[in-house]
VEXDREN-2710 file (C-alpha; in Angstrom, 1 decimal):
% VEXDREN-2710
k/r/px/py/pz
1/MET/42.7/23.1/26.3
2/SER/46.1/22.7/24.8
3/ILE/47.0/22.8/21.1
4/LYS/47.6/19.0/21.2
5/ASP/44.0/18.5/22.4
6/GLY/42.6/20.8/19.7
7/THR/44.5/18.9/17.0
8/THR/43.3/15.5/18.3
9/GLN/39.7/16.7/18.3
10/TRP/40.1/18.1/14.8
11/SER/41.7/14.8/13.6
12/ARG/38.8/12.8/15.1
13/ARG/36.2/14.9/13.4
14/ALA/38.0/14.7/10.1
15/ALA/38.2/10.9/10.4
16/LEU/34.5/10.7/11.2
17/VAL/33.5/12.8/8.2
18/LEU/35.8/10.8/6.0
19/ALA/34.3/7.5/7.3
20/MET/30.8/8.8/6.6
21/VAL/31.6/9.9/3.1
22/MET/33.4/6.6/2.3
23/GLY/30.4/4.7/3.8
24/MET/28.0/6.5/1.5
25/LEU/30.2/5.8/-1.5
26/ILE/30.4/2.1/-0.9
27/GLY/26.7/1.5/-0.3
28/PHE/25.5/3.1/2.9
29/ALA/23.6/5.8/1.0
30/PRO/20.2/6.7/2.2
31/VAL/17.6/4.1/1.4
32/SER/15.6/6.4/-0.9
33/LEU/18.7/6.7/-3.2
34/GLN/19.3/3.0/-3.1
35/ALA/15.8/2.2/-4.1
36/GLU/15.8/4.5/-7.2
37/GLN/19.2/3.3/-8.6
38/PRO/18.4/-0.4/-9.3
39/LEU/15.2/0.5/-11.2
40/ALA/17.1/3.1/-13.4
41/MET/19.9/0.6/-14.1
42/MET/17.6/-2.3/-14.8
43/THR/15.4/-0.5/-17.3
44/VAL/18.0/0.5/-19.9
45/GLY/16.5/-0.7/-23.2
46/TYR/13.0/-1.2/-21.7
47/GLN/9.8/0.3/-23.0
48/SER/7.1/1.9/-20.8
49/GLY/3.4/1.6/-20.8
50/THR/0.2/0.8/-18.9
51/ILE/-1.6/-2.6/-19.0
52/SER/-4.8/-1.9/-20.9
53/GLY/-6.3/-5.4/-21.2
54/ILE/-5.8/-9.0/-19.9
55/TYR/-6.9/-12.1/-21.8
56/GLU/-6.4/-15.8/-21.4
57/THR/-3.0/-16.1/-22.9
58/THR/-2.1/-12.5/-23.9
59/PHE/-2.4/-9.0/-22.5
60/GLN/-2.3/-5.5/-23.8
61/ILE/0.0/-2.6/-23.0
62/ASP/-1.3/0.6/-24.4
63/HIS/-3.7/-1.4/-26.5
64/LYS/-1.0/-3.4/-28.2
65/THR/-1.1/-7.2/-27.7
66/TYR/1.8/-9.0/-26.1
67/SER/2.5/-12.4/-24.6
68/LEU/5.1/-13.5/-22.0
69/ALA/8.0/-15.7/-23.0
70/PRO/7.9/-19.1/-21.2
71/ASP/10.9/-18.0/-19.0
72/ALA/9.8/-14.4/-18.6
73/VAL/10.9/-12.7/-15.4
74/LEU/8.4/-10.3/-13.6
75/LEU/9.7/-8.0/-11.0
76/ASP/8.4/-5.2/-8.8
77/ARG/10.1/-1.8/-8.5
78/HIS/12.4/-3.1/-5.8
79/GLY/13.6/-6.1/-7.9
80/ASP/11.5/-8.7/-6.1
81/GLU/10.2/-11.5/-8.3
82/LEU/6.5/-11.6/-9.0
83/THR/4.0/-14.1/-10.6
84/ALA/1.6/-13.3/-13.4
85/LYS/-1.2/-13.0/-10.9
86/TYR/0.1/-9.4/-10.3
87/LEU/-0.8/-8.4/-13.9
88/LYS/-3.8/-6.1/-13.6
89/VAL/-5.4/-3.4/-15.9
90/ASP/-4.0/0.1/-15.3
91/ILE/-0.7/-1.0/-13.8
92/GLU/2.3/0.9/-15.2
93/VAL/5.1/-1.4/-16.5
94/ARG/8.6/-1.3/-18.0
95/TYR/9.1/-4.2/-20.3
96/HIS/11.8/-5.7/-22.5
97/LEU/11.0/-7.6/-25.7
98/GLU/12.6/-10.9/-26.5
99/LYS/15.4/-10.6/-29.0
100/GLY/14.0/-10.7/-32.5
101/SER/10.4/-10.4/-31.3
102/GLN/7.9/-7.6/-31.7
103/ASP/5.3/-8.9/-29.2
104/ARG/6.9/-11.3/-26.8
105/ILE/8.1/-10.0/-23.4
106/ASP/11.0/-11.7/-21.6
107/ARG/11.4/-9.2/-18.7
108/MET/8.9/-6.8/-17.1
109/ILE/8.9/-4.6/-14.1
110/LEU/5.4/-3.9/-12.6
111/LEU/5.2/-0.5/-10.9
112/LEU/2.6/-1.6/-8.3
113/PRO/1.0/1.0/-6.0
114/GLU/2.7/1.3/-2.7
END
């Protein structure tokens, strides 16, 4: 093997490593990392709790009564939209109160069992 061949192989390896690092930086990170990041970013300003009761037009989180705003958005941990039928007792949630409200939720993430 000549010095030129060794340099070419080194250059190819360096380019491959650089491509892998760049790919990870622009979104080709392992799936487990990608799944964790959106939830963390989405929940800034959210409160945490567990659904403790469900009634006709209201529900309780940690025994405090709340209602959903008419345009409330419910999501699962992956960011997929859900309907209110997924609200069940003992489900952990992250929720955001409507501006100026103490008991009206406008955004909620349900941490459904997987």
